[in-house]
Structures are given as C-alpha cells and as structure tokens.
N, C-alpha and C positions, 0 to 999 in steps of 0.2 A: 468926682471919681467915685464916691460912695454911692451915688444915685445909680450909676451904671453898673456897679457891682451887685446892687440890690436887684435890678432888672434881670441880669443874668442868672442870679440865683433863683428868682421866681420862674424864669423860662425853663431852666434845667429841671426845677422842681415839678412843674407842670407835665413836662415830657416824661419824666419817670412815673409820676402817678398814672398817666394815660397808658404807658406800656404795661405797668402792673395790671391794670384793669383789663387790658386785652389779653394778657397771658392767662389771667384767671378765668375770663370768658371762654377761652378756647380749651382750657382744661376742664372746665365744667361741661362744655359740649361733648367732648370726647368720653367723659366719664357717663353721661346721660345715653349716649350712644351705644356704649359697651353693655350697660345695664339693660337697655331695650333689647339688645340682641340676646341676652341671656334668658329673659322672661318673655313667654309667648302671650301676647295680649288677646289672642283669638279664643282663649279659654273661656272668657267672659261671654262669648257669643254663642255658647252652647244652647242655652235655654231660649234663644230667639228662634222664631219660625221662619224657615226658609221658604222661598216662592216654590209652589208647586209646579211640576211639568205641565206643560200645555198640550192636551191632546187635540189633533186637528180632526174635526168630524168630516170624514171623506165623503159621507152621503150628501153634504152640502155642496162640495166642490165637484162631485161626479158628473152632475148635470151639465155644469159650465164646461168641463173637459170634453164631454160628448158633443156639446154644441160647437166647440172649437174644432174638433175633429170633423164634424159635418161640414163646416164651412171650408176647411182645407179640401175636402173631397169635392165639394161642389165646384171649387176653383179648377180642378183637373178633370171634371166629369167629362168634358168634350173630348179631351184627349184620350181618356180612358176608353170612351166609347169606340174610338177608331182603332187604338193600338192593342188594347187588352184581348179582344176577341181574336184578332189576327194572331198575337203572340200565343195564345193557348192553342189555337188551330195548328199552328206551325209546330209547336212542341209535341202535340198530340200525333201529328203527321210523321215526325221523325221517329218518335217512339213506336208508333204502329207499324211503320215499315220495317223497322229492326225486328219487332216481335213477330211479325208475319213471316219474314224471311227466315227467322230462327226456327219457327214451327214447321216451315216446309222443309227445312234442312233436316229436321228430326223425323218427320212423318211422311215425307213424299216419297216418290219412287226414285231410283238412282239418277236419272236425268234431272228431275227437279231438284234434288239434293245438290248436285254438281252445280247447277246454276245459282241455287240459293247461297251456297258457300262462296261461289265467286263474287256475289253482290255484297255479302256480309264482309269479305276480306277487304273491301274498298271503303267501308264506313270508318271514318276517322273524326267526324264532327260532333259526336256525342260527348257528354261530360263523363267524368270519372264514375260517378255514381250510377249512371246509365250502363257503362261497361261493367261494373261490378254486379249490377242486377242481371244483366244479360249472362255474364259468366256463371252465375248461380244456377241459371236454367239450362246451361249447356250440359249435354252428355258427353261421354268420352269419345264417342265416334265423330261428334261435330267438332269437339276441341282439337282432335288430331287433324281433322281436315282443314280447320282454320289455320293451325300452325304450319301446315304445308303450304298454305297460300299465302304466306308473308303478310298476315293481318297484323293489326295493332296489338302490342303485347298486353294492352289493358283488357283484352278478352279473356285473360287467364288469371285465376285467383292464386295468390302466392301460397306456397306451402304453409302448413301449420307451423307456428313458432319459427319462422324463417329468421327472425331476428336474434334468436337464442342460439349460441354457438356451444358445442361441448368442447371439453378439453381434448388435446391431442391423444393422450393416453387412453381415454374413453373410446375414441374412434378406432384406436389400434386394437383395443380389446374386441370391439365389434368385428373387425375385419379378421381377427384371429379366430374367432368363433365360426366365421364362414369357411375358413380353411379347415377347422376341425370337422365341419359338417361334411367336407369333401375328403376327409382324411383316409378313407379306404382306398382312394386312388394313390398310386405311388408317387405322382407328382406333387400331390398335396402334402403327403407325408414328408417328401424330401424338402419342399418349401417351408414347412413348419420347423424342420430340424436346422435348416440353414438360417432361417430368420430368428427363431427363438431359442435355438439350442436343443440339446438333447432332452433338457428338463421339461421343455414345451411351455415355460412361463416367460413372461415379459421381463427381460433382464436389463440391467443397467450396464453401461460401458465400463469394462475393467481391463487391466493388464495393458497390452499394447494398443488396445482400441481407444484409451484415453489420451487425448492430445489437447493442446490448448485451443484447437479450432472445433473440437467436438464437444458440444454441450449435451445435457440430457435430451433436450428437445430436438436437437439435430440428430441424435441417435434414434429417437422415436420416429422422426421424420423418415429416416433411411428404412427403418423397419417397416413403416407403413407403406413406403413406396415399394418395397420388395413384395409385400402382401398383396398389394394391388396388381402388380405385375404377374404374380402367380395365379390370381383370380382370373386375369385377362387371358392366360395361357389355358386354364382349365375350362373356361367357358367357351374358348375358340376351338376346342377339339371338334373334328369333323365326325359326323355320325350321331347315332342315338346317345352316346356317352356325354357328349357336349350338352345336348338338349336336357338330359337328366341333371346335369350340374346347374344349368340355368334354372330349371324348375325348382331344384331344391333351394337355391339362393333366394328366389323370389318368394317361395312359400315360408321361408325363415325370416322375412322382412328384410331382405337385402337391399331393397330399393330405398327404404328410409335410412338404412345405415349409409348407403352411398350418398344419400342427400345430406347427411351430417358431414361426411367428408367433403362434399362440394361446398357447403357453407363455410368449412374451415379453410379451403385452399381456393378461395374465389379468385384470387390475383395470381396464383401459381400455375403457369401454363403448362409445366411438366405434369403436375398432378391432375390438372384438368384434362389433359389428353388421356391419361391412363383411365380416369373416371369415365370420359366419354366412350372410350374403346370397350370398356367393361359393360356399359350401358347399352351400346350397340350390339354386343354379343348377347346380351339378355333379350333384346328384342327380336332376335332371329328365332326365338321360341314362339310358337303360335298361341294366340289368345291371351295376351298379356296387356292389351290395350286398357282395360279398366284398371289394372294394378298400376299402370304408369300414370294414368290420369288421377286416381285417388291418392297417390302419394305426392303429386305435385311436380312431376316431372315434365309434363307437357309444356308448362310455361317457362321452364328452364331451357328446353330444347328449342323453343321458339326464340329465346334470347341468344342461344348459342349460334343460331342461323345468322344473326347479325354481328357475330364476333369478328374482330379485324383478322384473326388467324384463320387461314383457309382450311386448316386441318380440323378445326372445331366446326366450321361450316359443313364440310363434307360429312363428317361423322354425325352431326345432328340431322342432316338430310336423310342419311342412311337409316337412322334409328326411326324417324318418323314414317319413312316410306314402309319400313317393315311393319310398323304398327297400323298403318292406314288399311282399312278394310273396304272403303267406298270407292277407291280409285280403280276404274276398269282397266287402266293401262299400267297399273302398279306391279311391282315384282318384289319378292322377298329375298334378300341377298343373304348369302351364307357369311359366317364370320370370315374376316380377312379379305373380304371383296368390298371395294369402295366404288360407288357410282360417282364419276367425276362430272359427267355431262349427258344430258341436260339435268338441271336440279328442279325439284318441284313438280307439280302435277302437269301432265301433257295431255293434249286433246287427241293424239294418235299414238298408236304403239310404234315403236322404233322398227324400221326396216332392216337395219343391220346393227349388229353389236361389235364394237372395237374394243378388244381386250389387250391392255399393255402389261407386259411382263418385265418387271425391272431386273437389273443385273444382280449378280452374286452380292455385291457390296452396296447395292442402292436400296431403295424403299419406295413406298408409294408417293410420299411427298418430298423425297430428297434423292438426288442422283449423285454418283460418285465419278470423280474425274482424277485422272493422274497428273500430278504437277510436281515440279521441283520445289520443295518447301524450304530448301536450304538457302539462306541468304548469301549472295555473292558480293564479294568486295567491289565497291564502286570504283572505277577507273577515272582518270582525269578526262578521258574522251566520252565518258558515259557509255550507256549501253549500245551496241552495235546492231542489235537484232531484237525482235519482239519475242515473247514467250511462244513457244511452239507446242501445240497439243496434238497428239496423234489420235485421230479418230478413225475407227473402222468404217469403210463405206461399202464393204463387200458383204453381200448377204448369202448365208449358206443356202445350198440347194436341198430341198425336201421332196424327193421323188414319190414318197409314199402318200404326200397330201394331195388334195384336189387342186385343180387350177384355179379354183375361185379364191384361194387363200395365198397371198403373197407375204413372205416375211419381210419386214422393214426394220432398219436401224435408225433410230431417230436421236440426233444430237441436239440437246437442249442447251443454249447458252446460259451459263450460270449467272445469277444476279449477286449472289454473296457466297462467301466460303466460310466454313467452319473447320478448324483444323483438329484432327485426331491423330495423334502419333504421326504416322507416315502418309497418311491418305488425306485427300481434301474432299469435302462435301459441299454441295451447293443446293440451295432450296430451288425447286422448280415449280412452275405453274403450267397447268394444262390449257389456260385460256388462249395462249397464243398459237396453239396447235391442235385445238379441239375440232369438232365436226363442223363448226361454223367457218373454218378456213378451208374445207374440203369441198367436194362437189355437191354437198348438201347444203348449199347456201339458201336455197329457197325457203326450206322448212327444216325443222329438226327431225330428219329422219334417222339419224345415227345416235347410238347410245355408247358412251365411252365409259369404261370401267377399268379397274386395275386391281390385281391380286397381289397380296403381300405374303411373303414366305421368309424364313430365316434358315441360314444353312448352319447346321450343327456340326461340330468338329473342331 
C-alpha cells in the first residue's frame, strides 16, 4: 500500500514540475516577443552598405533588339510586298478623289461645281480625320451646297466651345440686348415692357406670379421664350424695315447668341422651333452666308434637316436655300413663307407654283377642325352613330381671277388632336397630297409652298 502511495506521489510531482516548466517557457517567450516589438533591430544595419542599383547598358541590347525586329520584318516581307503598296495606293486614291472634287467645287464653273458637290455628298467611306481635314478646307459656299445635298454631317466642323453651355440668365441677358438694339421700334419697346417690366431689368417672380409650380428658372424660361417670339416678329416684318432689323442683329453678334440658346435648349422642341424660325428670318437678308458659316450654323442646319419633326426639317431647308448662292434653280423666300415640296436642290425650275393658304384658326403645320369635345355619357347600348364632321366642299366663285386659277378646298384627315379650350387641332403633313400625287408624277414640275399669317383682334 505504501509502495503504491509513493508511486502516485512521484507521478503527480513529475506532472506538476513539467507543467511549471511549460508555463515558465511560455511566459518567457511572450516577454521576449514583447521586448522585440518595442526595440527596432534594424538600427544596427545603418552602417552596412546596401547593394547599388544596377543600370542596364542599353547600347549592348540595342543591336539585339534591332536584329529581332529585322527577323520579324523578314517573316512578313512577302505579305508586305503585295498588300502594302496596294493599301497605300487605295488610300491615296480615296483622298485624292475627295481633294480634287473639293477643288473643283471651289474653283470650277457653275456646272462643274454642281457635279462636284453631287459627288462629294455621296462620299461616306472616309474616316473621321479625313472629313475633319476636308471640312477645314471648305469655304462657306461649298459647305452650304453640301448641307443642301444631304451629305454626311462629318463634313462640318462643330461650333467653337460647343460643349460649354451658358446659364439661362446669361442667354436671357443677350436676348434682352438684342431687343434693346431694336428698341426704337414700337413692337420692340412693347416687348421689353411686357417681358421685363417698366424698369427694363430682368426681374424675379413676385406677388401673384409666385406659385408652387413657378421656380426662378421657369420664370426665366418664360421670359426667354417671350423675347425670342418678339425677335421672330421683328425680323419677320415685310419690307426694308425687317431686313434692317436682321442686319442689326447679325452685326451685333446675334448668330452667336442664338447658338448659345440652341445649346441650352437642344432637347426642347418649342424653343428649337422659335430659334429655327428666327434663324430662317435672318437668312432672308442677302449676303449672310459667310456669317452663318463662321458661327457654325451650317452644321446645325444640316443636323436639323434630319430631325424627326417635320417643322424643323422644313425650316432648315428654307434657311439653307436662302443662303445658297450656287443653285441656278434656287429661290429666296420671304419670312413666313415655307417651301414644302420639293426639298433640296432640283435639276430644273418648277413649271408651276402651288401656294396653300391656311384658315383663320390654322397654321402652316397645323389644321383646325371643329369637333364636339364634351364627353357624352355612355349608354347601355353604346354609340349609335359615328362622329360627324361638317366639311365645306363648295368653292367660292372668283370672277375677277383668270381661268387658269381654280380655288380648291382640301380636307386633310387628322392624325392626332391637341385640345385648346374649345377647338381641336391636328398635325398635318403635305406628303400625302403633294405634287407627287398630282398630274406631275413623271417629274417634280410643281413647287408647293405655304404662307403663314396671324389674325390680330
């Protein structure tokens, strides 16, 4: 019994000693690690010399790199002998053809210029830098001719600083300065008073004008819209007075000011229409082709010709035709007269002009139709009849006119209606009843235009 007791005592004593040694070893290791982290041992390596940077001697490897490049070139030499000369010749041919046509369009006679412009308008395979180079060589007369020929829009350089937009208030100040330039005219003075008040300063909304829907930017937008409408009216006056207004606006840098407005309202169709009408009125003044080209308007007009809105297309065609000096069959349209068909350059002069005059409540691009806009209560049996529209089919007799002119009333089926108080309006298009549907189907012998007027009262 005593022997077993002694064995157990020795066993427990050995385990205790081993455990104590393990704890002491662990604590010693932790103490050493803590002291090592406090003292930076790299301080002793300061006096030691570090390895120097190895500089590669390029002149040694330059020859080997040249030999490697020569080997790669020798491998493709056969392919380069066949392809490279043909590629250079093809590029030179494309460039030389475009350059020669451009030179003919600038220096040839009228017939040669017309043919060269027709060929240049069909070029679309060049790269962007080629078009940019050609655009820098273009003069204003060639650029206008290309824009009328539906060429690639890369033919035109963008206006300077086209990506930088001014604040709406700055554009409003510029439009106000144009109105003040025409202030001796009573319409300009009335527009200034109605838009900017009796003080003549750009004011903020106050009093009854302040609503939860009217922010300062919206108030400036309405003022700018009124200013543009007044400028459209002043430049559209018939006679020398309207041309004098156009000349004053252009001399004062009005084209650049309108360009700032176009950049600001690039997605607003209402403002774009006002700006396009104003630019079209300015184009009715002779000798302004270079001013339009220098300000960058030719490229914008070429883009407007491809706009989805027909009103923008027609106005852009009108402006470019007024600026075109090389078209032997061209015509300068007065303000508020819009050529509807044909559009672009024509090979012969029209044999007859068809001029449409809209009704008192209509317009060039919109027709008025009477309709019952009051909703009727739906019955159990539904509608018993369709909507009935009264259309006048009788034409008045004009005994004082010649027998060659016959008045005609044309009813155009509406595509969509827009409600305004008690009348209905519908957008109309001339393509369904233009000269192509008449007896001039073989060739475009007829020219269709329409005049715009407003009834005051």
